[in-house]
N, C-alpha and C positions, 0 to 999 in steps of 0.2 A: 570339192571346195576349191576356194580363190587360186588360180594359177598365176601367180607373178611372176614376171622376168626376171625378178631380183634373184640371185643366186645366194643361198646359203655358205658363208665362209666361217671358220671356227677364227674365235681372238686367239687362242693359244699357237695357233698355228700346227697343230697336229692331231686332233679331236674336237669334233663337237661335242659340245656339253647341253645338254635338253634337259628343262626342267620339265616336269609329268604331273599333273593335277588328275587324279582319279579321287572320285566320293560317290556314296551311297548313304542313303538317308538312314540306313539301321532299321527300316520297317522290319515286319516280321517275314513278308515273303522274298525278302532280297538276302543274297548271299554274297559272302566274302568272295567267290569266284567270280563275283562281277566286278570287282576292281580292278581283278587279273586282266580281264577281258577289255577294260579300258586301254590299260597300259600298253595291252600287244597292239590296241588299234594305233596307240601313236605311234609306237616303233613301224606298224609298217606304213606310217603314213611319213615319217622322217626316213625312209627307205627309199621314198619315191621322190624326197626332196634332195637329200643328199647319198652320193655313193660312198663315202669315205667313214671311218672310227666314229664311235659316237659315246658319250658318256652321260648316262640318264641319273638324275636326281629326282628321285620319286617322293611325290605325298600325296599319300594313299590314305584315306579317312572315312569316318563315321559322321554324321551328323546333318540336320538342317541345312538345306542350301539356301534359308534367310536368314539365320543367325549370322552378323557380323560380329560375335564375342568370340567367335572359335578362335583357339591358338593358332592351328595351322596357315590362319589368313596372315597372321602377324609374322609367322616363319616365312611363308610366300612372301610377301613385302622386303623382308630383311635379306632375305637369298638376292633379289631381283637389286637392290641398291648395292649390291657386292660387286655389281658388274660383273660375275665368273660365266652368269647363264648367255649361250649363242639365242635360244627360243625357249621358249614358254608354250607348250602344247596343252592343249587340254579336248575331249571329243566334243563337248560343246561348251560354251560359259557358263552354262548353268551349276557344272560340276563344280566351277569355283566359286561363285555365288549368284544366286537368284535373286537380281537388283541393280539399281545403277552403281553399289561401289566396285562394280567390277569394270566400272570404266576407271576409275579413277587408279585401280590397279595395273589396267593396263598400257595406261598412261602414263604409271612410273616405269612400267619397262618400257616402254619407247623412250621416254628421258634416259635413258641407261642403258641403249643399247641394244635392249633385249627384243627379240622379233616374237608376236602372241598371235596361237593360230588357235582356231576351234571348228577342224574341218565341216562336222554336222552342220553349226552355223552358216558357212561359209563366210567366213571373218579371217581375216587376216591385215595387222598391221601395217603389210610392204602395201598396202592398195590404199590410195589416196581418202577414201571415203570410210575408212575402218571407223573415224567415232561415230556417226552419224549411223553406219550400219549395226553397231555395236550396241548402240543406247535402241534402234528397232527389236534386234533380240532379247536386251533385257526386258523390252517392255512384254516379248510375246512370252518370255518365261516368269513373268509375274503375272501378267492373266492366266496362263494354264492356271498356278498355284489356286488362284481366286477361283477361278472358273471351277476344278476340281473339287473345290473344299465345299462352295454353294451346290454344285450337284450332288455330293453327296451327305450333306446334311438336310437337302430338300428331301430325298430320296426317302433315306433312314426315317425324316419324321414323317413321312405320307405314309409309310409303313406299320408308324406305332398308333398313327389314328385309326388306320382300317384294319389291322389287325392285333395289334398291341406286342409286335414285333419288334426285334432286336435288340433283346433284355439284356439287362447287366448279368453281373456275377451276385448270386443270391447271396441276401444276410442273414445274420441269426433269425431262425425261425420260420426260415422259407427252402423248401425242397427244390430243387428245379429237375427233374428227370432227364436221362441222356435223350439226345438229337431235340430238345426242346427249345419252339423257335420262337413262341409265345407268352404272354403274360396269361393268359387263360389257360393253358396248360400247368403254370406253376400250381405245388400244392404248400399250402399252410400245414406246418408243424404244431400239431394241435398239444406237444406236448412243450411248448414252448408260452404256449398261451398264459398260463397262470403267472410265468415268471414277468413275462413283459407286463402282464398288469397288473401286478403287485409292483415293479420296479415304477410303471406309471404312477400308482397312488402313493408311493413315497416320495417321487420326485416333484409332484404336486404340494406335498405337506411342507416339504424343507426346500424347494426350489437349489437344491444342492446337485449339480451335476456327478462331480467329483464323491458327494459320498455315494449314489447310487452305482459308481464304478465300485468302490470300494466293496460294498454289499454285494453287486455280479461277480464279483471276483471270491467273495467269502462262498457264494452260494456255487462255485463251479462253474458258471456258466461260460461256455467256449463265445470266442469273439468272432466268429465264424470260419467258414475254410479257408475263404479266398484273403484272410486281413492278413498284415503283415505283422502286429503287435498279438501278442497273447496274453496280453491281459487290459481288462478295461481303465478307460480314463475317464476324467472329466471332459473332453471334447470330444470323446467315441460316443460316450453317451447322448451327448447335445445333438451330433447330429445323428443318432439312430432312431430317437424320438422325434426327431423333425422331419422325417421319412416318411411322406404321405400314404405309403405303401402299406403301411400299421393300418390304417384306417379303410383299407381296399382300394385305394387310388392311386396307382404308380401314378410316376410322371416322367416326362422328358423335356428338356431345355429347360432347367433350370439354371443353368449355366452356359455360358458362352465364353468364345478367346476374342481374345485384341490383340493387336500387333503393338507393340513398341518400337519404333522405328530407330530410336538411338543403336538398338543392338538388335533388332530384328527377331525378338523372343515373344513368341506369342503364348499370352497367359490367360487364366481362367478366371472371369469374373461371373459375376450375377447377371443374371439376364433382364434388362432392362422391361423387356418386355414379358417375363413372367412365362415360366411352364407349363404345359399342355398335359393333362390327367388322362386318366381310361379309368371309367368305372369295374372294379373287380371285386362284388363283395366277398369272393369265396377266401379273398386273401387277407381280411380284416383279423387283426388281433385285438383293436380297440375300437370303443365305437366313435363314430367320426365326431359328434358332439363333445366327447370325452377328450380325442386327440386334439381338437382345436381350442379347447376349455385349455388343456396342459399347457400349448403353444404359448396363448396370449400371455399366460400368468408368467412365463420364462421371458419373454421376450419384453416385458413391462418389466419384469426386476431387473433386467440387464440390460436395456436399453437409457437410462440414465450412467451409465459406467463406461462407456464405452469412449474411446479418446476419439478427439476431435478427428474427421473424416478429410483425407486427403486426396482428389480426385474421386473420392466414394470409398476410399480404400484405406483401411487401418494403417499407419504407417509404423504401428509396432508390432505387425500381426503374429507374430515369430513368439511373440515374447509369453511365458511360461506362466498356466492359471493354475498353480496347486494351491492346494487346502492347507490352511493354516492354523495354527491356535487363536482360541479367542482373547483379546478382542481386537487383534489384528485384522484388517480389512473392515471392521465395523464399526468398530470405535469412528465418529467423524469432528474433525477440525471444524469448530462454529465457525471461524474466520472466513476459511475459505470453502468448507463444502467437501475437502478431498477425506479420504480413509488415513488411517494411521496405519503404522506398518512396524513390524519388529527391529530392534537395533539403533534407539533412538540416540542419539549421539558417541555413538560406539560403545553404548553400553547392550548388551546383548538380552535383557530382561527387561528392557524400557522401550517406549516405544515413541515416536514422532510422526507429524504430520508429512504426509509421501508428498506434499507441493513445497514443504519447506526446502526437503532435500533438492529439489530442482529450480532453488531460488526465488519461488512464485508465491512463498508464503512468510509472511516476516514469525509466525509462531514457532520458533523452533524449540522453545520447553517440553521434552518428553515426562511421560509418568511410567509407573511400576507397574507393570502391566499383572504379574501374581497379586499385589496390595489391591487392584482395583477390582480383580477377581475375587478374589477375597471378599470384600466390602457388599459387592453386589449382592454374591450368595448372600451374606449374612441380612442385606436388606430384602431380597424376597421372602426368606426365612421369618424376618422379623412381619413383615406386611401379612405374611400365612396367619400367624398366629393372633393379630389383629382381626382377622375377619371372624372369630368366633361370632361377633355379636351380629354377623350379618348372614347365619346359618340357617334361621328359618327362611326366609326370604328366598336364598340360594336355594334350598331345597324346594319351595313353592315354583320357582321357575324350572326346574329341571323336570320337576313331575308334569306341570302343564305341558311343557314341550315335548313328553312322552306320552302322554295321552292324546297330543294329536299328531297322526302320524306324518302329516304333511310338512312337519317340524316347524309349527307356528307362523308357515310364511303365505296366509291368506294375501297379504299384501302384493308379495311376488307373482301370487299367481293370477291376482287382479291385474298387477304390470303386463304381466304377459302375455294374456287375453287382448290388450288393450292394444299392445305395440303388433301383437301378430294382426288384428283386424287394420290397423296403419297402412302394417305392410301389405295385404293383401291391398288396399286402396291405391297406393303408391304404386304395386305391378299392372293392375288396372290403367292408372294414369299413362303411366310411363309407355304401355300398348296402345293407347290411346293419341299418346304423342308420333309415337313411330308412324300409325297408319296415316297421319294427317299430316305431317312434317317429313319422313321418311328419316335415314339415317344421319341425322344433324351430329355435328361432333359435339354438342354440351352433351347428349344423350348419352355418351358414351362413361361421362364423371356418374352420370346420374346412376346408370346399370350398375356401377361398380360399389356405390353407395349401396344401393337396393341388397346387393352381393352380401356386402358386411353387414348390415342389419339382420337379414336373413339366418347367417352364418352365429350372430350372438343370439338370438331368439332363440335358435334350435340348441347352442349352449346351456340357455335358461331354462330352458324345457328339460331337457336332459337332466340337470340337477335336480328339477322339482321332482320327477319322477323317480329318480333313485331315492331322495327321500321319502317316498309314500310304501318304499315295498323293503325299507330297512328299518333296522333298529339302531336308536344313536347311541352311540357308545360315552356315555356322561358320568363321571360321579356325582354319588347319590346326597353327598354331604361335601362341606370344608373340610370335615375331617377329613374323607377320603381323597380332594385334593390335596391337602397338604402331605400323606402319606404315600400320592405318587410321586410327588417333585422331591421327597425328600430320598425315597428308594431311589430315583434317578440319580441325585446328586451323589447318596452312596455308592454306586454301581459305576459310575463313570472318573476317568481319569482328569481332573483339572486340566491338563494340558493336550488330552485327546482329541481329536477331529469330532466324535459324539458331541462329549460334552459344549463345543463350540456350537453345534445345532443346534442343542436345546437351549443355550443361552441366546441364541437369534431369537428364534419365537417368543422367549419369555421379555426378550430386552430389545422390541422392534426399533428403538431409537436410541441413541449413545450420541452426546454432543460434548464435547470436551472445549472448554473456553481456559481465561485465565484470572486470577483473581490477585490481588496483596492488600497488605493493611493499607489502612488510612493513613497512616504515618510513614508510607514507603517501604521499601526492602522488595525480597527476591519475588519474582512472578511463580506462583503457585496453581498445578491444573485442578479444575472442577469440572463434574462431570454433571448436565442434566439429564436424567434417562426416564425413559415411558417404560413401564413396568406393564405387562398384559399375564397375569397370572394365571389366565386360562390356556396361553400357547403352549400346552403339554397336551391340550384336548383338543384337535382337530374340532369335534364337532361341536363344541362351544359354541362355535360362532353360527349356528342354526337356534339359537336359546335367543329370543330376544332380550334386548334388554342386558344379559349378561357378562357381554364385554366392559359396557362401561360399567357394572358394578364392580367388575376387578382390574379395572385398570386405574395406575396409581402415576404420578408423577413425581419425581426424587430428585433432589439435590444431594451429590453424595463427592466429599474432598477425596481426590487421589494422590496424596500428601500426609505424613506425620506431624504434627503442628511446631514447626522448626522454631519458632521466635519465643524464648521465656515469657516475654514482656506480654504476650498473647497467652500462654498459659496459665500465667499467675495474676491476671486482670482481675477474674470476680473475686477470687480469695481476697486481692489487695482490695480492692472497693468494697467489699465485707468487711473487712478489718478497719478499714478507714469510718467507713460508718460509725465503729465504735469507738470514735475519736482516741486511736492509736498512732502513735509517731510512725512516718516513714522506717525509722529506723526499727521500730516498734516491730511493724509488719514485717520486715525484712529476717525478724530474728523469728517470726512466731511460723513462716514457708520455711520450715525444718527440709520437707520433703525437695523442693526444688534450690533452696540454696540461694536464694539471689542476694545481688548487690545491690545497693543502696540505690545508684540509677537504674537497675533495671526495673526496681517500685516506683519511681519517679517518673519513667518511660510506660508503666501499665496504665499509672492514674492518670497520665496526659492523653494515652490513649482512651480512655474509659470519656474523657470530658469532651474530644472531641467526636464521639459518637452520639454523645448526648446533645453535643451543639445541632449535628446534622439528623438527630433524631431517627438513628438507625440504630438496629437489633443486631447486628455482626459485626465484627470489626474489620472484615473482608469486603473489598469495592472490587464490584467489575472492569478488567482493565481490557475495554475495546479498540481501544489503537495502538503502533509501540509507543513506551514512554519515552520521553525524552530522557528523563536523567538515570536511564536505566543503562548503565554502561555495555553491561555484558551482551545484549542484545541486541546487538548493531547487523546483522544479516540482512536489513533492508535500507541500511545506509550502503550496501554495495553494487559497484557501478551495475553489476549484472544481475541486479534485486529487481523482479517486475512483478507487482501483484497481481494473479490471475486466478481468480476464485471458479469452481467449474459450473460450465456453462447453464443458466437458468436458477443458477442455488440464490433461495434466498436463506438469509439468518431467521432463525426461529426466534421466538421472544424466551427471555429467560425469568 
């Protein structure tokens, strides 16, 4: 270390007060005794510089040297500002912090009369050049971390490419024998294959990871030997079925770390370069095309629901994604495109627009959830009984599809062959371009496009091949379809997640908007829904024309008629046409018992309908009404209307 002529003298006149910094990173091979060794080293150095009594203030911790939010750093800074320490000594400056923050802390020490020493780095603030020497030492420590990290990453990736080495802990469905070092030595658990395949089939039908998690828990499927949780959750299911090892292609480099320089923390993010794959077909539980198709469906379904990224990261990535009762998180606000949630305006059984809660949508009118479900079920049942006239057409479609083992997919086969021929020509042109021009930059983009096209065609061929070798599960008649749905309605509780899964298949679109009477009044919720009565039968998609035959668009009122003038309008008009006076009309309507002014309002409402040539007294509310005092959210200074990105209002 640097030997300065400056002697060490205690401030208090009787004992030297020495601050001792000791730190280990906490890695697996490091031991607590290393901290004691560092403290003993500091005491030996003090013994060489000062022969009198000394008191030691030891700060010995575990933590990464790059982290700037470690609590001991604040403790050390506070200790320096007390002017109690005569010296602050550490084995090397990296024990304090690996980075330029060490310069700031040493500067505080010097300003408060504390001498800092790092013997292994030959640093001493008694030297005039201590600051530039310290900066060089910090650069060396930062460089050591960076170089070591790069060396290890390169070495491990190289071993993975060459041997399939450096394997992680096995997940469910795989066996890693003792002393195994490569993926080639891993074993597939054949007893797990039927469960994984059935889970993939159910996930493809529902696209609901939480539902599959519940199903796996019911089957008693373990999460995996090294999993911290003991039961499956939706996020675990999504991670499991997105792992390419299920199709026999384990990967490395899917994620990488970046450093946040404000606190020195390194966080894991998605690798922009993408992972490296290794071909291990003996580990495949799923066909590669089936795996790619499932994940493509999940990504397409979830892509439009994610929050706006901030620097590529979800700002609310810790938000829970629990299953909920239908129609929450399915019913959609017609004005902004965001979904509805339970607890509208403080009423437990009501739903309201989620964007309205955040002051980003003016539609704060809620609707009763159980009433909406009741009317949806009634509408579906009614439409099923209205299909009796289509029974012959339905039966003929199903019969023709069953006779054709390819599922009536001649057009799809033709397009597939054309696509494969086009892909083959594209590959030949690509190889010719490389031979002529060499590895030009734009060819990388073309290569990615060819790979994506090849993967899409492989998924299509896989689907069509499966259709040729299995029987389609289809109801033979409208009556059988009706019985299947009624059985499901009777079996499932209305507030169960399984009922919600069924309704989401039957009601893929559910838009809620507001209406009001022609002559004013309260705003009332109404829904435009799209029914797919074949949603309960997954194989119905392979019957040409069946989806269009069983698709319906309906308008459903999500309110009980609250206005007496509207309820008696038709009866009042009928009696008025019989030349009865308004008083006589009021007397005739014994059920409602309206007052005379209500009868007058009912007749005036009907006249207004006739003038505007309308069939209904309710009109669409497309914008916040200026005359409605209760709806004032849009007048608040913090209100800012922000529809969902890319959302376009459907026609009403």
